[in-house]
N, C-alpha and C positions, 0 to 999 in steps of 0.2 A: 422541626423535623432538622437531624443532623445528615451532613452529607460528608463521607469521608473521600478523598480524590488522593487516588496514586500515580506512581509515576510522573508528578508535578515538577514540572520547570517552572523560570522564570514567568514565560509567556503564559503557561496556563494560569498561573496565579491573578497575573493580568487581565486577562482576559474574560475571565470566570467571574473576577469582582467587577469588573465593569458592568457586567452584565447582570451580573447578582441585583448592582445597587440602581441601576438604568430602567432595568423588565420588573425583575422580579423581588424584590426589597423586603418582600415579608417572605418569603419563600423558605427558606434554610439558612443555618449557619454551617460556613466549611471549616474543615479541618486538613489542611494540605500534606500529604507524606512526597516526600522527593523519592523514595525507595517503591519498588515494585509491589504490586499485591500475588504474595506467596503464600503457602500454608503457613510459613514461620510468622509472615507480616500480618496474614487476616485477624489475629486476636485484635489489633489495635481498630477494628474497625468493629466489633464489636458493641459498642455503644454508639452506633450510625444506625439511620434507618435505611440507609443508602448508600452505594459505595459507586465513586466512579473510578474507570479505567480505561486502558490505552492500548494502544497494539500488542506488547510487549509484556501484561499481566499476566498471569495463571489465573485460569477461571477452571481448572478443572471440576472432578467431582469431591474430592476432598475440599478444596479452598470453598467451594458452591456450598455445601453440608457445613463448615466450620461458620461460614457467613448468616447462616439461615438460624443455625441453633443460637449466635450471638444477637438476632435480632434483626437480621438487615433483609429487607424485603424486595429492594431494588437493585438491579444492575445496571447501568449507564456506561455505554460507549463511549468515549469521546473519536470514535473512529467508525468508519464503514465494514469494515473487517469483520466476523465472528467465528470466526474457523478456530480460536483460542479460546471459546466457550462450549462447555458441554452443556448444549442446550437440553438433552434429553432429563440429563438431572434438574435443570432448572425447572424443565416444567414438571417433572416428580414434585418438587420442592416447591411447587408453583409461585415461583421469583419471577417477578416484573424483569424483562430483559429489554433494552431500545437502544437502537445505534444511531448514529448522525449517517444516513445511507447517500447523501450529496455535500461535499463543501466544498464549493466552488473547482467545479471536474476541470476547471480552465487553468487551474494551478497546474494541476498535476499533468494535463496535455502539454503546457507550456514547457513544465521541465524536461517533460520526453523529450521534445523537440530540441531543450538547450542541450541534453546529455547527446544527443544524434549529431548535431552543429560543432559541438565542443569536441567529439570523438574523431568525425569527420575531419574538419579543418583543422583538427590538432591546436587550438588554439590556448589548451594551459600549457602546452609545452613551448608554443609560441613566448606564452608571457615570460615563464622561467627563462627563458634564452634571454630576451631584450633585456630586463632585470640583472643579468649576466654581462650586458653589451653584449652583446652575440647576435646580429642580427642577419646571419645567415637561414636562408628559408629551406636550404635541402634538409629532406625528410619528414615538410611538415605538407607533403603534397597529399589533396583532397582530391572530392570528386564534389562533381553539380547534384543537387538534391532534384534540380528540376528535369523531368523527364523519366524518372526513376520510378520503380514500382514499390509501394508500401505496403507492407500486411497488416492490417490489424485485428488482433485474437482479441476479441470481447467490444463491442458496439453499445454498450451501454453511454450513459454522459460522459465521463471521461472518453471512450474510446472517439465517440461523436467529435467533442471538441477537437481532439485530435485530428480528425477527418478533416472538419476545416480546417485546419492550418497546415496541414499535407498539401492540401487543394493549393491552397493560398500559394505554395510553393510551386506548383505544375505538375505534382505528383499523381500519377498512378495509382489508384487507391482499390486495392482488395481488401474482403471482412469475411473472417468467420467467427460465429455466432450461431448455433442453435435455437437460440431465442429471440434473433433478431427481427425485428417491425418493419415497417416498410421506409424509415427515414433514412437510412445509409444506404440507399440508391439512388439518392440526389446526387452523392458523393463518387462511388463507385460501385463494384461488385460481389454480392455477397456469394462466395467458392467454399469447398470442400477445403479443410486445414491442410490435404495434403497440395492441392493446389496452389493455396496461400506459399507454403514453406517453399514449392519447387518453381515461384515466379517470383519471390519477392524480394528485392536487395538489401531490403531493411524490415523486421520484425518485430511490433510492437507491441507487449503483452498488455491487456487494458481490462484480464477477466478475474475475479475473485479466487482463494484460495477453496475448495472442498474436494472431498474426496477423489470426486473425479475429475478434478484438473489438476491434484499433486504429480509433479513432475509430470507435468503434459509436455514439455522441452525434455527430452533425454536421447538418451543414445540413437533408437531408430527416426526418432523426428528429427534431430540434428542433421542425422545422414540424408535425409530430405530436403534439407534445404539446400537452397540456389548455392554453389561452392562461392565463398568469398563476402555472402552477406551479414549484414550486421543484425544482433540482435540485442534488444532494449527493452529492459523489463522495470516496471514503475509502479507495480501493483503489489504482488507478494512474492518473498521471495523462492516458498515451496512451489511454482509453479514451474521450476528449474534445477531440473539435477545438477547439481555442480561441481560432482567429479565427472560428467560427463561431456557437460560443457569445456572442461579443463583439454579433454580428450580432443575434442574438437578443435581450439585452438594450439595445440601442438601438433595437430596433421594440417594446419593450416586452412580446413575447410572453414571455419567459419572465421571472417574476416576481423570481424572486432564484437565488443562487448560492454555494454552501458547496464552499469545497475545502479537502481536508487534503493533496491531491498535486497538481501540476501537469505537463504533457508535457515541459516543458523543466527541470526542477528539478535536473538532475544538480550541474551547476555552481554554483548558489545553495544549499539549502536545507541544513541543517544546520552553519551559517558564518554569521557575523556579518559582515554587508556594511553595517550603521548608516551606516558612515565613507565611502561609495564613492558612486559610479555606477553605477548597475542599468542594462545597457543592454539589457534582452530591455523591449522596447518594447511587446508584449502583454500579458505580467504586469501595467509598467505601467499600461497602460491597464484591464484589468480592476478592480485598486486603485485606482481613481476612480469605481465605481460605489460606490451608495449600499447597495444591495440585492446586495453581493456580499462574501462573509466567506471569506479567506484563510486556513489555518495550515502550519506549514513540516514537515510529515509528523511529526505528531504521536502520534495516533490511539492505536497500539501501546504508548505510554510510560507506564508503570505499572512498577511492582516485582514485580509478578507476572507481566507479559509477559518482564521484563527476565530475570529467574529462570528464567524455559522456555526463551527463546533462549540464556541460554550454558550450560544443563543439556543440551539437545536437541544444539548445536554440538559439545559436546565428546564426548557419547556418542555423535553421528556421527564422529569424529575416532577413538573407543576402536573403535567395531564395526570401521574400515578395519586398523585399527595389528592389531588381532586376528583381521583375514581372515574375521568374520563377516557373514551377510547384515544389510543395513541397511534397514530398512522405509523409509527416508526418501530412496532413494538415488534420483537421477536418470539418471546412467548408470553401470552394472554392466556390468564385463566386456565390454565393448564396444559393449554396446547401451543407445541411447537408451528409457530406460522412460518417459517422457511423449511427449505429441504438443503442437505448439507453433502448429498452425495450425487447431484449431477454432474452433466459435461458442463464448460464453458456456459455460465449466465450473465446474464447482462447488471453490469455494474453502473 
């Protein structure tokens, strides 16, 4: 069996090769491609039985049809999110599609808190000052996290991991998730979204991107947020209406914004554009605000998470190859196994 891996970085190759050698030595041969899967690059996978893709690869109907026509029968996502996959077309074609639903949820939760404290205590600005011999602390004033109210939108694995951390800081916790179980109640209170927005000093997003959650944070919901509150997104960029956030920052209603994801990140993130002119005016405007911190979708990026991603990806392929039922299938036997039109669901 042959597997084509798209959007490959050096770390993908390192961890996939290690897991293949140690756990699945006879499963497949791997061909790596540094570029993304698109309609133009899909022909490069036509000699493969399966493809593996990441968050910014294109898996719309034309790409899926091209892959299927060339003999590809399995789509292996190296991520939890599947909003970039046309599952209806995959169902029609009978393609096997599986994701990695949980890879070190603590990694993303810890990174969310890292962003919050960096923006709050302005350690990134302090670092640059001190390197230039400037030890003045004017303008670096922050607030104490202890006693603040944190609102968590989505209390699946990552949201619960974040709740445990925030509780350790001594925060009051609220959460909104219409599909939440009982587990969060040991940390805080489940409330309606409006209540969470109105009472939270910090709002942290931990829900997947679906038709029901796209632009969950928009002009109306931003207006309901507590004045001066901080918004943090380490989930999916499309949860936030970027233009609306810019307006909320300009009016000083939104006190701070920390992003590890961006709704138009596909052509930018995971690549070096430092020697180029970036044409995205919205992103460039966001980067001019002193109370905005943006990273390049690295919340997952730990050795533990990469080991888990590689292991589950190849385990999914093994299930497909051997005809076993795969617990992480999104499409199996011609049926879509997940809904994509819901309100915030558990992640």
